[in-house]
ChimeraX commands (.cxc) that place a marker at each C-alpha (Angstrom):
marker #1 position 175.35,-8.88,15.03 radius 0.5
marker #1 position 177.58,-9.39,18.06 radius 0.5
marker #1 position 181.11,-10.69,17.82 radius 0.5
marker #1 position 182.96,-12.45,20.60 radius 0.5
marker #1 position 186.38,-10.85,21.01 radius 0.5
marker #1 position 189.32,-13.04,22.08 radius 0.5
marker #1 position 191.36,-11.45,24.87 radius 0.5
marker #1 position 194.29,-12.58,27.03 radius 0.5
marker #1 position 193.91,-12.41,30.81 radius 0.5
marker #1 position 196.47,-10.12,32.47 radius 0.5
marker #1 position 195.30,-10.43,36.08 radius 0.5
marker #1 position 192.25,-11.47,38.07 radius 0.5
marker #1 position 190.56,-9.86,41.05 radius 0.5
marker #1 position 187.60,-11.93,42.24 radius 0.5
marker #1 position 185.10,-12.20,39.36 radius 0.5
marker #1 position 186.79,-9.45,37.34 radius 0.5
marker #1 position 189.70,-9.93,34.97 radius 0.5
marker #1 position 191.85,-7.32,33.30 radius 0.5
marker #1 position 192.25,-8.52,29.71 radius 0.5
marker #1 position 194.18,-7.34,26.66 radius 0.5
marker #1 position 193.87,-7.69,22.91 radius 0.5
marker #1 position 195.82,-5.78,20.26 radius 0.5
marker #1 position 197.02,-3.21,22.80 radius 0.5
marker #1 position 193.55,-2.51,24.21 radius 0.5
marker #1 position 192.78,-3.41,27.83 radius 0.5
marker #1 position 189.33,-4.02,29.28 radius 0.5
marker #1 position 187.77,-5.13,32.54 radius 0.5
marker #1 position 185.86,-8.35,31.91 radius 0.5
marker #1 position 183.38,-10.07,34.19 radius 0.5
marker #1 position 184.16,-13.72,34.94 radius 0.5
marker #1 position 180.73,-14.30,36.49 radius 0.5
marker #1 position 179.63,-16.60,33.63 radius 0.5
marker #1 position 182.87,-18.59,33.85 radius 0.5
marker #1 position 182.48,-19.78,37.46 radius 0.5
marker #1 position 182.70,-23.44,36.41 radius 0.5
marker #1 position 186.03,-22.87,34.58 radius 0.5
marker #1 position 189.43,-22.37,36.14 radius 0.5
marker #1 position 190.67,-19.09,34.67 radius 0.5
marker #1 position 194.17,-17.77,35.31 radius 0.5
marker #1 position 196.47,-15.07,33.91 radius 0.5
marker #1 position 197.69,-15.96,30.43 radius 0.5
marker #1 position 194.45,-17.72,29.48 radius 0.5
marker #1 position 192.51,-16.58,26.42 radius 0.5
marker #1 position 188.81,-15.83,26.78 radius 0.5
marker #1 position 186.06,-14.85,24.39 radius 0.5
marker #1 position 184.57,-11.59,25.62 radius 0.5
marker #1 position 181.11,-10.43,24.64 radius 0.5
marker #1 position 179.33,-7.45,26.12 radius 0.5
marker #1 position 181.81,-7.19,28.98 radius 0.5
marker #1 position 181.45,-10.85,30.01 radius 0.5
marker #1 position 183.84,-13.73,29.41 radius 0.5
marker #1 position 181.78,-16.49,27.80 radius 0.5
marker #1 position 184.31,-19.12,26.70 radius 0.5
marker #1 position 187.89,-20.19,27.20 radius 0.5
marker #1 position 190.07,-20.91,24.17 radius 0.5
marker #1 position 193.68,-21.64,23.41 radius 0.5
marker #1 position 196.18,-19.21,21.90 radius 0.5
marker #1 position 195.92,-20.74,18.43 radius 0.5
marker #1 position 192.12,-20.31,18.40 radius 0.5
marker #1 position 192.45,-16.70,19.59 radius 0.5
marker #1 position 195.00,-15.90,16.87 radius 0.5
marker #1 position 192.82,-17.54,14.21 radius 0.5
marker #1 position 189.83,-15.45,15.30 radius 0.5
marker #1 position 191.90,-12.25,15.15 radius 0.5
marker #1 position 193.16,-13.19,11.68 radius 0.5
marker #1 position 189.54,-13.40,10.51 radius 0.5
marker #1 position 188.62,-10.11,12.23 radius 0.5
marker #1 position 191.64,-8.39,10.66 radius 0.5
marker #1 position 190.52,-9.57,7.20 radius 0.5
marker #1 position 186.97,-8.35,7.85 radius 0.5
marker #1 position 188.26,-4.93,8.92 radius 0.5
marker #1 position 190.59,-4.75,5.93 radius 0.5
marker #1 position 187.69,-5.47,3.54 radius 0.5
marker #1 position 185.51,-2.85,5.30 radius 0.5
marker #1 position 187.97,0.01,4.70 radius 0.5
marker #1 position 187.70,2.03,1.48 radius 0.5
marker #1 position 190.69,1.67,-0.85 radius 0.5
marker #1 position 193.36,4.31,-0.26 radius 0.5
marker #1 position 192.66,7.54,-2.10 radius 0.5
marker #1 position 188.86,7.17,-1.81 radius 0.5
marker #1 position 186.80,9.22,0.60 radius 0.5
marker #1 position 185.10,7.28,3.36 radius 0.5
marker link #1:1,2 radius 0.2
marker link #1:2,3 radius 0.2
marker link #1:3,4 radius 0.2
marker link #1:4,5 radius 0.2
marker link #1:5,6 radius 0.2
marker link #1:6,7 radius 0.2
marker link #1:7,8 radius 0.2
marker link #1:8,9 radius 0.2
marker link #1:9,10 radius 0.2
marker link #1:10,11 radius 0.2
marker link #1:11,12 radius 0.2
marker link #1:12,13 radius 0.2
marker link #1:13,14 radius 0.2
marker link #1:14,15 radius 0.2
marker link #1:15,16 radius 0.2
marker link #1:16,17 radius 0.2
marker link #1:17,18 radius 0.2
marker link #1:18,19 radius 0.2
marker link #1:19,20 radius 0.2
marker link #1:20,21 radius 0.2
marker link #1:21,22 radius 0.2
marker link #1:22,23 radius 0.2
marker link #1:23,24 radius 0.2
marker link #1:24,25 radius 0.2
marker link #1:25,26 radius 0.2
marker link #1:26,27 radius 0.2
marker link #1:27,28 radius 0.2
marker link #1:28,29 radius 0.2
marker link #1:29,30 radius 0.2
marker link #1:30,31 radius 0.2
marker link #1:31,32 radius 0.2
marker link #1:32,33 radius 0.2
marker link #1:33,34 radius 0.2
marker link #1:34,35 radius 0.2
marker link #1:35,36 radius 0.2
marker link #1:36,37 radius 0.2
marker link #1:37,38 radius 0.2
marker link #1:38,39 radius 0.2
marker link #1:39,40 radius 0.2
marker link #1:40,41 radius 0.2
marker link #1:41,42 radius 0.2
marker link #1:42,43 radius 0.2
marker link #1:43,44 radius 0.2
marker link #1:44,45 radius 0.2
marker link #1:45,46 radius 0.2
marker link #1:46,47 radius 0.2
marker link #1:47,48 radius 0.2
marker link #1:48,49 radius 0.2
marker link #1:49,50 radius 0.2
marker link #1:50,51 radius 0.2
marker link #1:51,52 radius 0.2
marker link #1:52,53 radius 0.2
marker link #1:53,54 radius 0.2
marker link #1:54,55 radius 0.2
marker link #1:55,56 radius 0.2
marker link #1:56,57 radius 0.2
marker link #1:57,58 radius 0.2
marker link #1:58,59 radius 0.2
marker link #1:59,60 radius 0.2
marker link #1:60,61 radius 0.2
marker link #1:61,62 radius 0.2
marker link #1:62,63 radius 0.2
marker link #1:63,64 radius 0.2
marker link #1:64,65 radius 0.2
marker link #1:65,66 radius 0.2
marker link #1:66,67 radius 0.2
marker link #1:67,68 radius 0.2
marker link #1:68,69 radius 0.2
marker link #1:69,70 radius 0.2
marker link #1:70,71 radius 0.2
marker link #1:71,72 radius 0.2
marker link #1:72,73 radius 0.2
marker link #1:73,74 radius 0.2
marker link #1:74,75 radius 0.2
marker link #1:75,76 radius 0.2
marker link #1:76,77 radius 0.2
marker link #1:77,78 radius 0.2
marker link #1:78,79 radius 0.2
marker link #1:79,80 radius 0.2
marker link #1:80,81 radius 0.2
marker link #1:81,82 radius 0.2
view
């Protein structure tokens, strides 16, 4: 299963954007977003190194809330070996 990761655009150089999420930065291709106007501060869904969709800050935060819950449920309870 692949998950689209919401990231905030820091800066753009041609068809490449430097994006950040939760303190992690990545280079993201904007090639698939040529029909959208993308600018620093925008939130994008990144999948496999490509931006595939634009979303607003509220949608990005909601997605991260769900991902945080999924990660929390995937961790063994404290005191148990993983």
